[in-house]
N, C-alpha and C positions, 0 to 999 in steps of 0.2 A: 800477285799482290791484289789485283782486282777481285779474283775469286775469293781470296782470304778475307778481304774487307767486306765483300758481299755476304760471305758466310757469317762473319761477325755480326753484320747488320741483321741478317735473318735470325740468328740465335738471339740477338737482342730483342727483336720484335716478338719472338716466341716467348722469351722470358717475361716481357712486358705483358703480353697477352695472358700468360699464366698468372702473373701477379694480379692483373685486373680480374681474371676469373676468381682467384682466391679472395680478392677484395669483395666482389659482388656476392660470392658465396658466404663470406663472413658477415656481410651486411644482412643478407637474407636470414642466415641462421641466427644472427644477433637480434634481428627484429622478432623472429619467432620466439626466441628465448626471452626477449624483453616483454612481449605480449603475455607469455606464460607467467613470468614473474609478476607482472602488473595485475594479471587476473587473480593470482594467488594473494597478492598484497591487498587489493581493493575488493571488499565484498560487494560493491555496487556493480562491478564489471563481470561477475560470474555468479552462478548459483552457489550460495553459501548458507550453512546452517547457523551462522553466528547470530543473526537476529532472531531466529527461532529459539535458540538457547537463551538469549537475553529475554525474550518474551516470556518463556516458561519460568525463568529465574525471578523476574519481577513479580509474576503472579504468585509464585511460591513464597516470596518474601512478604508480600502484602497479606496473603491469607495465613501465613504463619503467625504474623503479628496479630491479625484479627482473631485467630483461634486461641492464641496463647494468652491474650489479655482482654480484648474487647468482649469476646464471647463469654469468657468466665465471669467478668464483672457484670455484664448484662444479665447473665443467668442468676447471679446472686441478687441482682436488683429486680428479679422476677419479670423480665421482658418476655413477651410472647415468643414461644418456641418457633412458630412459623416465620416470624420476623427475623429471628436469628439464623434460621436455615435458608432464608431466601437467597443470600449471596452464594451459598454452596450450590443451590439448584441452578442459578444463572451461570455459575462457573461450569457446571457439568454440560449445559447446553452450549456454552461458548467453546469448550474444549472439543466437543463433537463437531461443531462447525469448523473449527480450526483444523482438525485432522482431515475432514472432508475437502476443505478448500485447498489445503496444501498438497494432498495426494491426488486430486482430481485432474483429469486432462482438461485444460482450459479451452480446447478447441483447436488443436494443432492442424495446420493446413499442410497436407502432404500431396505428393504427386497422384496418389490414388483417389483422394477425395476433393482435389482442387476444382475439377470440372463440375462436380455436384454443388460445392459451396458457392461457386460463382452465381448460381441460380437462386440463391436464398434472398439476397438483398440487391436492390437496384443501385446502379452507380448514379450519384447525384451530379457528377460533372464538375464539381468544385473541389471537394475534399478527396473524392475517389474517382479515378479515371479508369475507363475500361481498357484492357489490353496491356496493363503494366505487369512486368515480370520481376519477381524478387531476384536480384542478382546473386544472393546467397543460397536461397532454397531452389532457385531455377524453376519456380512454379508461377502460374498466373495468379495475381493477388485478387482475391474476392473483395467486394465492397465491404468497408468497415474493418478490414483486416490490417495488420501491421507486423513487421518483422521485429521481434524482440532480440536485442543485441545481447541480453543476459542469458536467456534460454536458447538463443541461436536458432530460432524457428519462427515461422509465421503463425500468428494466432488469429482465429476468426473472431470477429467483433471484439477486437483488442481494446481493453480499457486501460490497464497499466500493469507494470510488474511490481508486485508487493514483496518487499524484502522480509516482512514479518511472517508471511506464510511461505516464503521461498518458492513462489510460483507466480505465473502470469494470471491475470484476471481476464477471462474471455467469455465466450458465449456459453460454455458448459458449466462454469462455476461462478457466474456473476450473482446468481440468486443466493447461493450458499455464502458468498462473501458479504452480501448485504446483511444476511442473518448473523454472520459473524460480527460485523460492526455493531449491529443493534444489540446483540447479547453482551458484547464487551462493554458498550456504553452503559447498559442497564446494570451490569455487574459492578462497575465502578460507582455508579450512582447509588446502588443499594448499600455498598460498603460505606460510602460517605454519609448516607442518611442514618444508618445504624450507629456509626461512630459519633456523629454529631448529636444524635439523640441521647447517647450515653453521657457525653460531656455536659450537655444541657441539664440532664437529670442530676448529675453530680453537683452542678452549680446550684440548682434549686434546693437540693438537700442540704448543702452547706450554708445556704442563705448568705453567700459572700457578696452579693450585689447590694445588700443593705448594710454592709460593714464599712468600717473606716480604717485608715492606716496612718502611721506617723512617718513623715519624711525625715531627712537628715537633720533638719533644724528643729525637730520635735513638734512640728505643726501637724494637726490632724486634717486629713482630706478624705472625702468620700471615694469609694472604689470606682474606678472607671474601666472602660473596655480594655485599654492597653495593659492595665494591671491584671485584669482577669486572664487575658491571654498569656501573660508572663507566668502567672500562677499555675495555669493549666500546663504550660510547657515544662515548668520545673517539676510538677507533680507527675504528669504522664508524658514524658518527652517523646517516646516512640509512638504513642497513639496520636499525639498532635502532629508529629511529622508525617505519619501515614495519612492522616486526614487531609493535610495540605496537599499531599501528592495525589490522592484520589480525587480531590475536588478539581485540581488542575487538569488531571487526566479526563475527568468527566466533561469539563468545558471544551477541551480540545477534541475529544471524540464526538461530543455532541455537535460541534460545528461541522466536522467531517461527515458525520451521519446525515446531517441536514443537507449537505451538498450532494451526497450519494443518493439520498431519496429524491432530490430534485432531478438528478440525472436519470434515475429510474422512471420517475413519473413522466418525463419528457422524452424518454427513449433516446438518450444520448450516452456516450461514453466519455470518460475523462480525456482520452486522446482526441475525440471529435470536438469536445468543448474547447480544448486548448488550441487546436488547429483553426477552429472557426474564428477565434479572437486574435490570431496572429496577423499582424498588419503586413500586407503585401505578400501573403503566403498563398493566395489563390491563383493557380495558373490559368491561362486563357485556353479555351478550346479552339481547335483549328477553324471551326465554323463560326466562331464569335469574332466580331471586330476587335482589334487590339485596343481601341480607345473606349470600349464599353466594359467597365469593370463587372466582374461576376459577383453576385450577391448570394451569400450562403443562406440556404433555407433548409431546415430540418425536414426531410421528406420521410423520415422513419417513424415519426410520432403518429400513433393511431388512437389516441385517447388514453386517459389515465388507467382505466381498467385493463385494456388490451396491452398497454405498455408494461404494466406490472406482471401480467400473465406471460408476456414474452421473456421477462427476466428469469422467471422460475421455470418456464417451459419454452425454451428457445425454438424457433421455427425450424422445421426440417424440410428437406427438398421434396420428400415424398408427399407431405401435406400440401405443399404448394402445387404439385402436379395434380393432385386429386381435385383441387379447387379449379384448376384451369382445364 
């Protein structure tokens, strides 16, 4: 009986162990399946062409309306041809920068080039520490680099991951990305300027600003700005809607362009700018006393001209070795 009971206990433990193994296996497989499903559902957690398609679709819709109505009306009103073609020229340059930025290698850190990239930038000891190894890529992290959870790789001089170009912005494509932003802002501004000039020209020809209208009580009132906007919206609804959209887009892109230019002129990245302003995010060095806080100082700025040159011509290890 004791042998039978011990045998039952042994079998019970084996079954429990097997059940636990199945449970852990199920949890592991379920986690992997959950991560896969989540990466497919959320375009922010994996590389996806969704925002690239949306980018192209918005440009196609705006330029379709511009070509179908604004260009034709302005041509009939004898606008200068170069002024009408300016948005198309800016669009061609923007699409070129868009393709280059989306297809370029941003500066991936690999096991073959990690040792060389470590020598490009010095470690400031506050934002970037020497000797840190990326747990995912298993390579030593060069200064100013960061692991991108979307691209699943470390990027040298990491700025940010842009969903609109479906690529990281790093050392190798930061200059092209800046040109992409400038050309996109200029394109939206040119569309807004030409469209606004057309509507103003129409108002001047109609002489509506000097007219009057009758209200519901039959009283006569001079035409005011709200009435003019309502009149334009009823007459040219698609054009007015497009104008409002491109004006808003110009303001948003203009603000972001100004910020990107500031970062370029001061030789900072978006990642570094955010980390430097994060409260309590600076670790202590072993050689530093714990009660002495570390103060971040941008050691990578070399003056406006050299900072801009570095954006479009990133430093290479060979150039640094020649100087030393």
